[in-house]
N, C-alpha and C positions, 0 to 999 in steps of 0.2 A: 800706571794703570790701577784702576781702583775696582773692586768687586762689590757687589750689593750685600747688605747684611739683613737678610729677610728675618722675620721673627715668627716663632711657632709657639704653640702652647705644647711644653713638654713635661707637664705635670704627670702624666703616665707612662710615655715612651720616649724619654730623650734621645736614646741612640737612634731610633728611626728617623727622628726629626733631624738630627745633624747628618745623617746618611743622605737624606733627601736633598738637603742644601748643598752637600759636596757633589752631588750628582749634577746639580745645576751649574756648578761653577768649574766643574772638571774640563769641559771644552775649552774654556779661558785658560786654564793652567797649561793646557797642551801647548800653548805658545812658547813655553820655555821662559827661562829666566828666573830670577829671585822674586818670590811673591809671598806676602804675609796676607793670610785670610783670617777674618774675624767673624765668626758666626755667633750672634747674640740672639738669645732666647728667653722670653718672658717666663719667669717662674714665680710662684707664690711668694710673699714678703718674708724674707729671712734677716736675722741679724748677721752681717758679714763677719763681724769678729767671733761670733759663736760659731757659725759655719766653719771658719778657719781653724778653730780649736778643736773641730770633730776630725780634721784631716790628719794623716799619719805622713804626709810627705815631708822630705827632708829641706825642701826649699819653700818658704812662704814669703809673703809680703802682705801689709794692710796699710791703708791710708785713709784717713778722713779729713775733710776740710774743716776750717774753722767754723764752730757751730754745727758741725756734722751735716753741712747741707749736701754732702756727697761722701760716700764711703765706697771702698773697693777692697776685696781681699782676693788674693791670687796663690795658687799652688804650682809646683813644678815649673819647668823651663821650656818654652818654644823656641826661644832665641835668647842669646846673651852676648853683651859686648864687654870686655874686661882686658887689662892690660896684657900685651902680648909682644912678641919681637917685632910685629909688623905695624903696631899702631901706638903712636904717642898720645898725649892727653887731647890735643887739639884735633887730630884726625879721628880719634874714637868718637867725639862728639858729632863730627860731620858724618860719620858712619850711621850712627843712630838716626840721626835725621834724614839720610838718604834710605834706610830701611823702613822709616814711618811713611815717607812720601811714596813709597812703592807698595804700601799695604793698603788695607780697607780703612775706610773712614772709622775712626774711634780706637784705632791701635794705640796702646800706651806701653811705654817702657817705663819701668820703676827702678830706682836704685838712688846712689848717692855718690858723693865724691869726699875724699879725705880733707880734712882741714888744710893740711900741708901736704901736698902730694910729693913734694921733692924730698920729704924727710924719710929715713928709713924706719919700717914699721916692725913692732913686735909681734910676737905670736898671737897675742889676743885678736889682732886684726887681719891675720893672714887670709882668711876667706873672704873678707871685704875687699881687699887690696886698695890701691889708690883710688879706683872707681870702678864702678861695677852698675850695669843697667841690663835688667832682663824683661823679656815679655813672658808673662806666666802662660803655662799651658791652659790652666781653666782659671775663670774669674768670677767672682759673685760681685755685682755692682748694684748699689742702691742709690739712686738719685732722681730728684723731681718726682718722688712718690711711686716710682716704679723700681723693680727689682729685675735683674737679668743675669742669667747664666751664661757665660761666654766661653767659647772654646777658640783658642788662638793657634794657627797652623802656619809653619813656615815651609814653603816649598822651593826647591824640590826635596828638601831634606826629610820632609814628613811623609813623602809619597809612599815609600815603602812600609811605613809604620802605622798606616791609619787604622787598621784592625785593632791594633792593641791601645791606640788612643781612643777609639770609639767605645772600646770595652769598658773604658774607666767610668764612663757615664752612669752606668748601672750602679756604681759604688758611690756616687756623689749623693749626700743626703739633700733632700728638697724639702724637708719637714723641720719645724721649729726645733731648736737645740738648746739646750741649758748649758751655760757656762760655769764650770766648777771653780769654786773659790777657796782653795786650800790655804789653811793657815801655815805660814813659813816659820812663825815663832820668833825668838831672839837670836841674833846672829852670834856665832861662836867666836868670831874674831873680826878686827877691822884694821886696815892698813891705809894711812894717808900719804899720798905722793904729790909734791913734797910735804914733808911733816911740818908741823905748825912753826918751828924756829926758822926752817929754811924758807918757808913761804914769806913769813915776815921780813926777813933778810932780803928777799928778792924785791919785795915792795918797798923797802928802803932804798935798795939800788935804784929802783925806777924813778923814785922821787928826786933822788940827787941827779939822775940823768936828765930830767925835764930842765934843770938849771944849766947844764953843761953841754947838752947836744941837741939834735933836731928833733928828738922825740917829745910827744906832747901827750900821748896816750898808749897805754899797753893794758891788754886784757890778760891777767894772770889766772890760771884754772888750776884745779885740784882734781886729783883721781882718788876717791874714797872707795876702797874695795871691802866689802863685808862677805864673810864666809859664814854659811848655815851648815846645819847637820844633815840636810837632805837636798836633792836636786830642787831647783827652782822652777816655778811654772811662769815663763815669761808672759804668755798670752793671757793668763789669769791675772798677773800683776797690771798689764796694760789696761785690762778691763776695769780694774778699780781705779787705776789712775784716769782714764777716760771719764768715768762717771762722775769725778769731782773737779775736773778742768774742762768744762764745755766751752770755753772761749779759745781753745787752743787747737792746733794742728796735731794729729796723733799718727804715728808711724810705728811700724813693726818690720825690721828686715832681718830674715833668716836666710843667710846665703847656701847653708847646707852642710856646715860642720858641727851643728848642734848649738851654736852661739846665736844670740839675737840682739839686735840695737833696737831699743824701743825709746819712746819720748813722747812728752807732751810740750810743744814748743809754742809760746805766743808770737813768734817772730816769723813773719812772712818774709822770704827773699823776693819772690815776684810771683805774680799770676798773670798769665797771658791768656787772652780770648780773642782768637783771630790776630788782629794787629794792635789790639787795646793791651796795655800793661798797667799793672798796679804794683807798688811796692811801697815800703815803709821804712821809717828810721824808729827804732825802739831802743832806749838806753835810759839808765838810771833807775833805781828802785826804791820803793817804800813799802812796808807792810800795810794791808788794809786795816782800817780802823775798827774797833768794836761796836761803834755806834755811828750813825750817819754824820754827826757833827765831828766826831774825831776823824772819821774817813775823809771829811771835805777839809779839814785842817791839815792833815797829811799830804793830800793832794795839793793844797796851795803851797804847803812847805816846798814839796817837789818843784812845782812850777817857779818859785823864787829863789831856789838854791843856786847860788853861784857855781858851785862846785858841779852839781848835777846838770846845769843847764850848758856848762861848757863841755862836759862829756857827752851830751845828745847833740851839741852843735857839731862836733867832729864827725859824728855819724851822719847827720843831717846833709852837712855840706858835702861829705864824700859821695854819698848816693846820688845826690843832685848832678855832680860833676861826672859820675860814672855813666848815668843813664840818659841824661839829655842829649848827648850827642847822637844816640840811636834812634831819637824820635823826631817825627815830623811836627808833632805838637807835644807840648809837656807842661804840666801844671804841678805845683806843690802847695802844700797847706801853707797860709801865710803865718799862722800862729801854731805854736806846738800845744798839744792838749794831753790828757792823761788817759792812758789804757788801763782800765780796771780789770783785775783778774780775781780768781777766787780768793787768793791770800796775799797777792802782790799787786802793785800798780807801778807803771812806768810811764816815761814821757814818750810821746808818740808824734811824728809827722808823716803824713800820707802823700804819695806822689801818684800821678797818673799821666799817661801818655798814649800817643798813637805811634807805633813802631814804623820806621821806614821799611819798604817792601823787602830789601835785601838783608835784613837783620834776622839772625836765627838764634835759637836758645843756646847754642854755643857761645855766640857773642855776648849774651846776657849774663850767663854764668862767668864768663871771664871777667866781665866788667865790674860784676857786683861782689863777687867772693875774693877775699874775706872783707867784710865790712868793718869799720872801726868799732863796731858794737861787739865783736867777737875777736878781733885781731889789736887793732890800735891805729894810731896816726903818728907820722906817716907809715904807711903799710909795711915798706920793706923794712925799716927800722924796727917796728914792732914784731914782725915775725922773726927777725934775727934774735931778739931778746927773748921772745917765748922759747925758741928752741934752745937757747943757753941756759934759761932759768927754770923751767918748769920740771924737767927731769922725767917726763914721761911721754908716750906716744899718744896724741889726742885721737888718733884714727878718724872715724867718721863725726866724732863729736865736734860741734860748731861748723861742720861743712854743710854743703847744700844736699838736701835730701828731698825726693819728690817723685814727680813723673813728667813725662813729656810726650806729646801727641802732635799731630799734624796742625790741628786747630785750635788746640788748647795745651797749657802746660802749667804746673804749679810745684813751686819748690818753697821750703821752709829752711830756716837755719837750725841745724840739729843740736839745739841746747835743751836744758832741763831733760836731759837723757840718760840712759844706762846701758851698759854692755852685760848681758846675762850669759854665763857660761858655767853649765853644771851647778854646783853648789855656790859660786861666786856671782856677786852683782857689784859692777864698777859703776859709781855714780860720778858724774862729771858736772862741775859748776865752775863759774869763774866770776871775776869782779873787774870792772873798768877802772883802772888806776889813772889818775890825773893829778896835777898838782892840788894839794890840800886834802888828798885822801888820807885817812888814818888806817894804819895797817891793821889794828886790831878790830876796828869796826868792820873793814872788809872782810876779815876772817869770819867774823860773826855772821855777816850777811850770807856768805857762802854756806856757813852751818846751817842757817835757816832753811836756804834752798834745798840741801841735803835732807834735811829732816822732812820736808814736804813730801818727799819721795819714800823715805823709809817708813814712815808712818803707816804706809799702805801696804807694808809687807806682812802685817800681823793683824 
């Protein structure tokens, strides 16, 4: 059952507009059963990230698509799905799908999944869990030149609390807001896990394994934690990062314990529009050139590098094999190209298809994650090696992050990311190790990726 989502001008009296809509849908709600109601109201144009920074709620979320073609900011929780005694990973994703299908058009659950949900998690990631998807109580969405304020209601749970929910509307700002940009200064301390010598040893172990086992690629990551003299403003940091990475997906997940997982990732896991799906293989890295001629030379070097092409080919073949069985029609780029970002470039191959009618987002997430771009090849061997060698909990780093709705969904890979907790920021970055990799060069590449983030702290 689906309810209408009428639109009202709420620039002056938002509460009365919402109350009017509720009066219209209440007879339908009387039929009983679990229902999600989404009330979308046009408002003056606002910056969703700035709007989010003005809210004092414990739970926040932000998402923007590549090139900022759509943005969403959310506060509070109308509904949430997280691990519990009655739901394993597979059934949870199906429960999310069932809730979406029983709700209004446009309902979106935001969240993510840990890179390796079977591994034990340390205290840094406790509030995030192995997976967590939630429907915000209020959202501000900007898409296609229009901005909407949205109230999500979950019945019958919200029926007794409507008065309190509606009273929040008077407190939500609907005028332009400036984002503060505090200077965080120089970090007082830094800790790398694993440290340099241990990481180099792990890479050397991997290089030997390529000759002796089935392992052909493994992505080894580092966690670099910087400690500052005062608490960090994660939203202000994301605002800075977003301004300098226009080609990326941007995300912010704050589940309620004061910590926030933020990032600017260039890597799409998949986008779904109805039955149409798009995904891509992204791997191998070069810096951008200082001049157009140098930039082109570096791009050609990347395209012709045997080591980098092999690294990318593992990802390309794996994604094709994973997604093609779920498609009625399937197409992939014949030739790899170069994805140019602000400071880095990568090898890129795109895939497009039409999904079979029986395929769900749960199927796609299971099939695509983890890709060899963040895990390795073969997947099982690579994950076993990562768990043994890295020495830290990746949490949601390199896992799927994004949102899912009935008619659309969008997930990216949570790389180029950081976990902000009080005065600490943990930066995560990895390197794809294949035969021919140089341990010191791979360490230096990760160091550059980390520096791209830390330079925006001051």
